[in-house]
Structure formats: structure tokens, C-alpha cells
C-alpha positions, 0 to 999 in steps of 0.5 A, a space after each residue: 430500244 436495243 435490238 439484241 444481236 442474232 444468236 449463232 443459230 440464227 445467223 447460220 454458220 458464220 462468210 469468209 474472206 475469199 480466196 482471191 482476197 487472201 491472195 491479194 494480201 493486205 490491201 483488199 482484205 483490210 478493206 473488209 476489216 473494221 477498227 479492231 484489226 490493229 489488235 490482231 496485227 500489232 506486234 507485242 509491245 508495238 505502239 497503238 495506231 493513233 486516234 485521229 480527231 473526228 472529221 465531221 460534225 455530229 450533224 454530218 454523222 447523223 445525216 450520213 448514218 441515217 441515209 446509208 440503209 436507203 443507199 444500200 436499198 437503192 443499190 439492190 433494188 430490182 437486182 435478182 438474188 443470183 446477182 446479189 449472191 454471186 462473187 465479185 468478178 475477181 473472186 472476192 466478196 459479192 453483195 451478200 458478203 458485203 451486207 453480212 459484214 455490215 450487219 455484223 459490225 452493226 451489231 458490234 456498233 450497238 454494243 459499244 454505243 450503248 455501253 459508252 452511253 450506259 457506263 462510265 468509261 467502259 473497256 470495249 471488247 475486241 473482235 476479230 472479223 478475219 474468219 466471220 465470212 467463213 464461220 458465219 457462212 455469208 455466202 449462203 445468207 439471204 441478201 434481202 433478209 440480211 439487209 432488212 436486219 441491217 436496216 432494223 439495227 441502223 434505224 434503232 442506232 439512229 434513233 439513240 443517236 438523235 436523242 444524244 446531247 452534246 456531252 454524250 458525243 464526248 463520252 469516252 471508252 478504252 478501245 481494244 486497238 485504239 486506246 482512248 476513244 469518244 463516241 464522236 470518234 466511234 460514229 465518225 469511224 462508222 461513217 468511213 466504214 459505211 463509205 468504204 463498203 458502199 463503194 465496194 458494193 457499187 463496184 461489185 454491182 456495176 
């Protein structure tokens, strides 16, 4: 079952990269971005960043994406809302921004996976998340509501992946920043993104 993305009114005004992240330059800000970053950063006519072969098997990917929401739940369990909404010690993203970012990219992941399964070799839409934190007002989101939405989205995605056959993993699309990709690559990239933000969340919450 496809869960429709939140409307703008439901999300509230879109959370942004903090001043500390902006001051830190590429490294910290880049950690918050997903796989469309090369679209905005690449000079006109420059070569696309090469697509690497997936580093995990389908079984490993399914296991990782299925268990991720539980990992986030463990991190926030017992933490008061004021802890989840406070910025990191360096002024960067707190937990509420991290889970809001994950939720919004999960919606993009839904869109892309469903397109690749339902259409023949689609051209995917590019997204620039550099202002999402500000535009969507991440810092004013309710952390546990955001996490519940992420959990709902991830459960639906896992349900779809569980019934994919071997050929589905090789279904392709044209990615706006990477060129030719497969579902296997897309989901492997999702695991990388999950892991980076889980580590970030652990650092923030101590």
C-alpha cells in the first residue's frame, strides 16, 4: 500500500541547515544531504559522479531497512521532548531535525521505488534539500509525531521490498545526479544514508 506524502500544510513551514552547519562548510552540511546533492553542486558540463556497485546483498539491505526504525526508537526512548528538540552542542541539527530529514527523504524513496517498480526505466525527479530544514520548519516539528510518520513510511517500503523478486532488484531508472541506477543501488544508498544519520543522532543524544 502506498502511503501518500504529507501535504505542505501538514508538514508546517519546511527545518534548515543550522548556522553552524553553514559555517562548517561542505563536510558537515554534506552529511545532511541525500543523493541529489551532485545536481546542485556539479558545474555545467561536468561529469556525473560515478555510480558504484551496491556493497550489500538484497538480504542484507532488507534486514537493515527493516530494523532501522527500531534503532531510532531505542535512541529516543525515555528522552523528554526538550532533549529531542534542542540543537546539538555545536549548534547543528538536533534529533528533531534529523528525524524530519529522514522522514522527508523517506517520502522521496517511496516515490522513486514505486516509479521504478511500476514504470519502465523512468526518469526520476531531482530534489534539493538544502533549504528543507528552514522551509519546513524542522525545529518546530513534534519529534515523536515525525518519528511515527517515518516508521509508517518505512514499514510500507519494507512491505513492498519483501515481495520484490530477483529481477525487480535490477530494474533501472535515470537518476538526476547519477545517471543510470538500479533499485539495488537505490536501496543500498538508503542504508548508507540511514547509517550516517543514526551515527549523527547518537552523537547528538550522547
